[in-house]
C-alpha positions, -999 to +999 in steps of 0.1 A: -326-649-676-356-657-695-355-681-722-344-664-756-339-680-792-318-647-801-280-657-807-258-657-777-233-628-782-196-637-766-165-614-768-134-631-761-102-613-757-069-634-759-035-621-772-031-656-787-054-659-819-050-697-824-067-701-788-095-675-801-103-694-835-108-725-811-127-710-785-149-691-815-152-726-830-166-750-801-189-721-788-205-714-819-208-751-828-216-767-795-235-740-774-264-753-760-298-734-766-297-699-784-269-701-814-239-684-803-217-661-821-179-650-810-161-619-818-123-624-810-101-592-800-064-600-795-059-569-768-076-555-743-077-523-754-094-535-789-119-553-767-126-523-743-133-501-779-153-523-794-174-527-761-178-491-756-184-487-792-211-515-793-250-505-780-255-515-750-264-552-745-248-561-779-223-589-760-242-608-734-206-624-721-169-614-722-142-642-721-107-628-710-075-642-708-052-633-675-018-631-687-014-605-718+011-580-728-003-544-722-027-551-693-038-583-675-070-599-672-079-582-640-069-549-650-088-553-679-122-562-660-112-530-637-113-507-671-144-528-683-163-523-651-160-483-652-185-482-681-206-517-681-206-530-640-231-555-648-217-572-678-208-608-672-168-616-674-153-648-673-115-654-668-103-679-687-065-686-680-039-710-672-031-689-643-029-710-611-062-692-587-040-692-557-021-661-563-050-639-580-078-649-556-080-617-538-077-599-571-108-620-582-129-613-555-121-574-557-130-574-594-162-586-592-156-615-620-189-632-629-166-666-628-131-682-637-119-711-654-084-722-656-074-736-692-064-774-695-056-793-725-079-815-746-114-805-758-132-811-722-119-775-710-139-761-742-171-783-730-167-766-697-161-732-710-197-737-731-214-743-696-195-714-675-204-690-707-239-702-701-242-701-661-226-665-664-252-653-688-280-668-668-264-653-636-264-616-649-231-611-642-241-616-605-205-627-586-201-590-574-181-587-544-190-551-536-225-562-539-245-553-509-269-586-500-294-593-474-281-626-461-306-639-436-304-676-427-270-691-415-257-726-418-220-743-410-208-772-429-183-796-414-150-809-428-171-837-442-192-812-464-223-817-442-241-796-421-235-795-386-259-766-378-285-743-399-311-724-386-348-723-393-343-692-420-316-714-439-338-744-438-368-727-449-352-710-479-351-748-494-386-762-477-370-782-452-370-782-411-335-772-396-333-805-383-337-821-415-308-803-431-282-811-404-265-840-419-274-834-455-243-830-478-243-793-489-245-805-524-280-816-518-293-779-518-280-773-551-292-787-588-259-810-604-249-776-627-246-752-599-226-780-576-201-785-604-196-743-606-192-743-566-168-767-564-150-753-592-150-715-588-166-708-550-146-732-530-114-727-541-116-691-532-130-697-497-104-724-491-074-703-498-089-675-474-111-655-493-147-646-490-175-654-518-201-632-522-231-634-552-258-654-565-262-692-569-291-717-574-307-735-547-327-767-547-357-768-525-372-803-512-397-805-540-369-801-564-379-766-578-349-745-585-344-705-569-320-678-569-304-672-538-283-641-525-250-661-505-220-657-489-192-684-481-163-680-456-140-704-440-139-704-405-108-708-386-109-742-377-116-750-417-153-755-414-175-732-442-199-705-427-229-701-451-255-672-450-279-670-474-317-654-485-338-662-513-342-634-540-372-650-560-403-647-541-431-673-546-465-667-556-496-675-538-498-711-549-463-717-533-443-714-570-413-698-575-416-665-590 
């Protein structure tokens, strides 16, 4: 997403008004970059009505609880996707991910963050909202992506093998990738996102497809399509392709 000074507009739906006030307080006060404005709805129906009545692009991101009286967060996302398939949606819930991973994958949520205690959760929420907006709602389990390069990560979280296409995405030779920790190929903020969102889905038997940020050998970033799944022995199979092109100077486009 190109840099903008326009305010970031977030819609938050949670049946707990007190939590809504806290989320609004922290996001509007502490968001990095553009100013952030938060509209709070205490029912999924009210949130859907607000989104559908607003002009396209009125909201940059939606934050939703999972456990709500009339419909749960996944049902809310299903209804939202009928009219806004690409609007970034972040599930902010007290639910354990274990029981709802399949629903998360199917619904095409952009991200998931579990509610915790203390103010750190709101700091993390701000970062996740910014990441979700930057991704353009990219985590979509139904998306068709071309995945060219293949790598295998062992139990020690280091690459056991990678083909030349995989390595070339990051400007390495294949033999240079072998032995690297997977986090070496991602910027720090993306590593945190992968650990807290992608890996829990994969480790519980799911498959993650979407976009992430890669880190080249020269320190430049690029957008990648990625699929991650767990093999029968617990190692990770990763397929990746580069979305951003490069200009003749070698810089990312």
